[in-house]
C-alpha positions as CSV (number, residue, x, y, z in Angstrom):
1,X,13.0,3.4,19.4
2,X,14.9,3.6,16.1
3,X,13.6,6.8,13.9
4,X,14.1,7.5,10.3
5,X,13.3,11.1,9.3
6,X,11.8,12.2,5.9
7,X,15.4,12.5,4.6
8,X,17.6,11.4,1.8
9,X,14.1,10.7,-0.1
10,X,13.8,8.5,-2.9
11,X,11.8,8.6,-6.2
12,X,12.6,5.1,-7.3
13,X,12.6,1.6,-5.6
14,X,16.1,0.0,-6.2
15,X,18.0,-3.0,-5.0
16,X,21.0,-0.8,-5.4
17,X,20.2,1.9,-2.7
18,X,22.5,2.0,0.5
19,X,20.0,1.4,3.3
20,X,19.3,4.3,5.6
21,X,19.6,2.0,8.8
22,X,18.9,-1.7,9.5
23,X,16.0,-2.9,12.1
24,X,15.9,-6.4,13.4
25,X,12.7,-8.6,13.0
26,X,10.2,-7.6,15.6
27,X,11.8,-4.3,16.5
28,X,9.4,-1.6,16.4
29,X,10.7,1.6,14.5
30,X,9.2,4.8,13.6
31,X,9.5,6.5,10.2
32,X,8.3,9.8,8.7
33,X,7.3,10.4,5.2
34,X,6.9,13.7,3.1
35,X,3.5,14.3,1.1
36,X,3.0,12.7,-2.4
37,X,4.3,16.1,-3.8
38,X,7.7,16.1,-1.7
39,X,6.4,19.0,0.2
40,X,6.5,21.2,-3.0
41,X,2.9,21.9,-3.4
42,X,1.5,23.2,-0.2
43,X,0.5,26.9,-1.2
44,X,-1.4,28.6,-4.2
45,X,1.9,30.0,-5.3
46,X,3.5,26.9,-5.6
47,X,1.2,26.1,-8.5
48,X,3.2,27.2,-11.4
49,X,4.5,25.1,-14.5
50,X,8.1,24.9,-13.1
51,X,6.9,23.7,-9.7
52,X,4.7,21.2,-11.2
53,X,7.5,20.0,-13.4
54,X,9.6,19.8,-9.9
55,X,7.1,17.8,-8.1
56,X,6.4,15.7,-11.1
57,X,10.0,14.4,-10.8
58,X,9.2,13.4,-7.2
59,X,5.7,12.2,-7.5
60,X,5.2,9.7,-4.6
61,X,8.4,10.2,-2.9
62,X,9.3,7.6,-0.3
63,X,11.5,7.3,2.7
64,X,14.2,4.5,2.5
65,X,15.0,1.8,2.1
66,X,15.3,0.3,5.7
67,X,16.9,-3.1,5.5
68,X,15.7,-6.1,7.9
69,X,18.5,-8.3,9.5
70,X,18.3,-11.7,7.9
71,X,15.9,-10.9,5.3
72,X,16.5,-13.0,2.1
73,X,14.6,-13.9,-1.1
74,X,13.3,-17.0,0.6
75,X,11.2,-14.6,2.9
76,X,8.2,-12.5,2.9
77,X,8.2,-9.4,5.2
78,X,5.3,-9.0,7.2
79,X,5.0,-5.3,8.0
80,X,2.8,-4.6,11.0
81,X,1.6,-1.1,11.1
82,X,1.1,-0.2,14.8
83,X,0.1,3.5,14.5
84,X,0.0,6.2,11.9
85,X,0.1,10.0,12.8
86,X,-0.9,12.8,10.1
87,X,2.0,15.4,10.7
88,X,0.8,17.9,8.0
89,X,-2.4,19.3,6.4
90,X,-3.9,17.1,3.3
91,X,-2.9,18.7,0.0
92,X,-4.8,18.2,-3.2
93,X,-4.4,19.1,-6.9
94,X,-7.7,20.2,-8.4
95,X,-8.5,19.6,-12.1
96,X,-10.8,21.6,-14.2
97,X,-12.8,18.3,-14.8
98,X,-13.5,19.3,-18.4
99,X,-12.4,16.0,-20.3
100,X,-14.8,13.4,-20.6
101,X,-12.4,10.8,-19.5
102,X,-11.1,11.0,-15.9
103,X,-7.7,9.4,-17.2
104,X,-7.2,13.1,-18.5
105,X,-8.1,15.0,-15.3
106,X,-4.6,14.3,-14.2
107,X,-3.0,15.9,-17.1
108,X,-1.0,19.1,-16.6
109,X,-3.2,21.0,-19.3
110,X,-6.3,19.9,-17.0
111,X,-4.9,21.0,-13.7
112,X,-6.4,24.0,-12.1
113,X,-4.6,25.0,-8.7
114,X,-3.5,23.4,-5.3
115,X,-5.6,23.3,-2.3
116,X,-4.8,22.5,1.4
117,X,-7.3,20.8,3.6
118,X,-6.5,21.5,7.4
119,X,-6.3,18.3,9.6
120,X,-7.4,19.2,12.9
121,X,-8.3,16.8,16.0
122,X,-8.4,13.8,13.8
123,X,-10.8,15.3,11.0
124,X,-10.2,16.8,7.7
125,X,-11.7,20.1,7.5
126,X,-13.5,19.8,4.1
127,X,-15.3,23.2,4.6
128,X,-17.1,25.3,7.0
129,X,-19.8,23.0,7.5
130,X,-18.2,19.6,7.1
131,X,-15.5,17.9,9.1
132,X,-14.5,14.2,7.8
133,X,-13.1,11.8,10.3
134,X,-9.3,10.9,8.9
135,X,-8.7,7.3,7.8
136,X,-5.0,7.5,7.1
137,X,-3.5,5.0,4.5
138,X,0.0,4.4,3.3
139,X,-0.2,4.8,-0.6
140,X,3.0,3.3,-1.2
141,X,4.9,0.6,0.7
142,X,7.6,-1.7,-1.2
143,X,10.3,-4.0,-0.8
144,X,13.0,-3.5,-3.8
145,X,12.5,-5.2,-7.1
146,X,15.0,-7.9,-7.8
147,X,16.9,-6.3,-10.6
148,X,15.1,-3.3,-11.9
149,X,15.2,0.5,-10.7
150,X,11.4,1.4,-10.8
151,X,9.7,4.9,-10.2
152,X,8.1,5.0,-6.9
153,X,4.9,6.2,-8.8
154,X,4.7,2.8,-10.1
155,X,3.5,-0.7,-8.7
156,X,4.1,-4.1,-9.0
157,X,4.7,-7.8,-7.3
158,X,6.8,-5.9,-5.0
159,X,4.3,-3.5,-3.7
160,X,4.7,0.5,-4.6
161,X,2.0,2.7,-5.6
162,X,-1.1,0.6,-4.9
163,X,-3.1,3.1,-2.9
164,X,-5.0,0.3,-1.3
165,X,-6.8,1.7,1.8
166,X,-6.5,-1.8,3.7
167,X,-2.6,-0.4,4.3
168,X,-3.3,1.5,7.4
169,X,-2.9,1.0,11.2
170,X,-3.7,-2.2,12.6
171,X,-2.8,-3.9,9.6
172,X,0.1,-6.2,8.6
173,X,1.3,-6.0,5.2
174,X,3.1,-9.1,3.6
175,X,5.4,-8.2,0.8
176,X,7.8,-10.5,-1.4
177,X,11.3,-10.2,-0.4
178,X,13.6,-9.7,-3.5
179,X,17.0,-9.0,-2.3
180,X,19.1,-9.4,0.6
181,X,17.7,-7.1,3.5
182,X,14.3,-6.7,1.7
183,X,14.7,-2.9,1.5
184,X,11.5,-1.2,2.6
185,X,10.3,2.0,1.3
186,X,7.1,3.9,2.8
187,X,5.6,7.3,1.1
188,X,2.5,8.7,-0.7
189,X,0.2,8.6,2.4
190,X,-3.1,9.9,2.5
191,X,-5.1,11.4,5.4
192,X,-8.4,9.5,3.8
193,X,-9.1,7.9,0.2
194,X,-12.1,6.5,-1.0
195,X,-11.5,3.2,-2.9
196,X,-11.0,3.7,-6.9
197,X,-8.8,7.2,-6.4
198,X,-10.8,8.8,-9.3
199,X,-9.5,12.1,-8.2
200,X,-6.6,13.3,-5.9
201,X,-7.2,12.4,-2.1
202,X,-5.5,14.4,0.8
203,X,-1.8,13.9,0.4
204,X,-0.1,14.4,3.7
205,X,3.2,13.8,5.8
206,X,2.9,10.9,8.0
207,X,4.8,9.2,11.1
208,X,4.3,5.6,10.9
209,X,5.2,3.3,13.6
210,X,5.9,-0.2,12.5
211,X,7.6,-3.6,13.0
212,X,8.6,-6.4,10.5
213,X,8.2,-10.2,11.2
214,X,10.3,-12.5,8.4
215,X,8.3,-15.4,7.5
216,X,9.2,-18.2,5.0
217,X,7.8,-17.3,1.7
218,X,5.3,-19.8,0.1
219,X,5.8,-20.8,-3.8
220,X,2.0,-19.5,-4.5
221,X,2.7,-16.1,-2.9
222,X,3.4,-13.7,-5.9
223,X,1.7,-10.3,-4.8
224,X,1.3,-8.4,-1.6
225,X,-1.1,-9.4,1.0
226,X,-2.9,-7.6,3.9
227,X,-3.9,-9.3,7.2
228,X,-6.0,-7.6,9.8
229,X,-8.1,-9.1,12.7
230,X,-11.2,-9.2,10.7
231,X,-9.8,-10.2,6.9
232,X,-7.4,-11.6,4.8
233,X,-6.6,-9.7,1.3
234,X,-4.6,-10.2,-1.8
235,X,-3.7,-6.9,-3.8
236,X,-2.8,-7.1,-7.2
237,X,-1.9,-4.6,-10.0
238,X,-2.3,-4.9,-14.0
239,X,-2.7,-3.0,-17.1
240,X,-6.4,-3.8,-17.1
241,X,-8.5,-3.5,-14.0
242,X,-10.9,-6.6,-14.7
243,X,-7.5,-8.6,-15.0
244,X,-6.2,-7.2,-11.5
245,X,-9.6,-8.2,-10.0
246,X,-9.6,-11.6,-11.2
247,X,-5.8,-12.3,-10.3
248,X,-6.5,-10.9,-6.9
249,X,-9.1,-13.6,-6.5
250,X,-6.8,-16.2,-7.8
251,X,-4.1,-15.2,-5.5
252,X,-6.2,-15.4,-2.5
253,X,-7.7,-18.6,-3.6
254,X,-4.3,-20.3,-4.0
255,X,-3.2,-18.8,-0.6
256,X,-6.1,-20.4,1.1
257,X,-5.5,-23.6,-0.8
258,X,-2.0,-24.0,0.6
259,X,-2.7,-22.8,4.2
260,X,-5.9,-24.6,4.8
261,X,-5.5,-28.1,3.0
262,X,-9.1,-27.5,1.6
263,X,-9.9,-28.4,-2.2
264,X,-9.6,-25.5,-4.5
265,X,-13.3,-26.1,-5.8
266,X,-14.3,-25.8,-2.2
267,X,-12.5,-22.6,-2.0
268,X,-13.5,-21.0,-5.0
269,X,-17.4,-21.8,-4.5
270,X,-16.9,-20.3,-0.9
271,X,-15.2,-17.2,-2.3
272,X,-17.9,-16.7,-4.9
273,X,-20.4,-16.3,-2.1
274,X,-18.4,-14.5,0.8
275,X,-15.3,-12.9,-0.6
276,X,-15.1,-9.1,-1.8
277,X,-13.2,-8.0,-5.0
278,X,-13.0,-4.4,-5.6
279,X,-10.8,-1.8,-7.1
280,X,-8.3,0.2,-4.9
281,X,-7.0,2.7,-7.8
282,X,-7.7,3.4,-11.3
283,X,-5.6,6.6,-11.4
284,X,-1.9,4.8,-12.4
285,X,-0.9,3.1,-15.4
286,X,-1.3,0.1,-13.9
287,X,-4.8,-0.3,-12.0
288,X,-4.9,-2.1,-8.5
289,X,-7.8,-4.5,-7.2
290,X,-8.1,-6.3,-3.9
291,X,-9.9,-9.4,-3.0
292,X,-10.8,-10.1,0.6
293,X,-12.2,-12.7,2.9
294,X,-13.7,-12.6,6.6
295,X,-11.3,-14.9,8.9
296,X,-14.2,-16.5,10.2
297,X,-14.8,-18.5,6.8
298,X,-10.9,-19.3,6.9
299,X,-11.6,-21.2,10.1
300,X,-14.1,-23.2,8.3
301,X,-11.5,-24.1,5.6
302,X,-9.1,-25.0,7.9
303,X,-11.3,-27.4,9.8
304,X,-12.3,-29.1,6.5
305,X,-8.9,-29.3,4.8
306,X,-7.1,-32.4,6.5
307,X,-4.5,-32.6,8.9
308,X,-4.4,-29.2,10.5
309,X,-0.6,-30.0,11.5
310,X,0.8,-30.3,8.1
311,X,0.1,-26.5,7.2
312,X,2.1,-23.7,8.8
313,X,-0.7,-21.1,8.5
314,X,-3.7,-22.9,9.7
315,X,-3.2,-21.0,12.9
316,X,-2.0,-17.8,11.5
317,X,-4.9,-17.5,9.2
318,X,-8.0,-18.2,11.7
């Protein structure tokens, strides 16, 4: 198995990076990531203005990029996450929580200290009485943007710092390919994170086992998607959380319309009854929302939508 160490880390997504290596479609590989503070804030004595400034430049540091043989902008990269192993403790920055707005709890003048939460036997040791089962997620997974160089702490149509807790072991994360090779980045993993990310979740180093399938990218695919055995989801970021929710709903509606042949009106009405639109994070400049639907309802749409042989995804989504 090809392995990529947490070395030559990047604080930007870029179409101009030389890849760390290349994997073939279907090849299983392993990639290690550093915690979201680039390993620089792990002890109480690390919490100094100088060290915070150092970490600020490396926020959401990522391992990558990794090229995929044959990937072109006509493709979507379907990244299957086979396993995730937490390889460090979880680290958080704690605020004074004095400001009336949670937006301000992340500002340097509000920060109080760094704290480590041990990860033992699959649990986060919250305190002497409480152990919480880990639910590791990948906070940042992305393809390279087409033209821009973008900080890894940012998010967009290429993926990035969306902090969606559907992006975990057992899921397939489908990302638009913008440049030859795709150029995949991974980082900012958490041991566990509640939806919304109002405060810092335990940042940790992670060992990710993954593979990539190349799919023909359909015209209606603009934003990342997530597929699991139970659900399909779209993940959208926007300056306004309400608009992110609405766009995530629309992205899923268009996906189902293209791949089932059912009418848009039927899909919208069904989604109004059984889909789930929720917030992933509101801690970044652009907020992220997800819209999910159970696969069982996709099967109903596929059966109702004309000739199933005319859609490539009728089999994939059911």
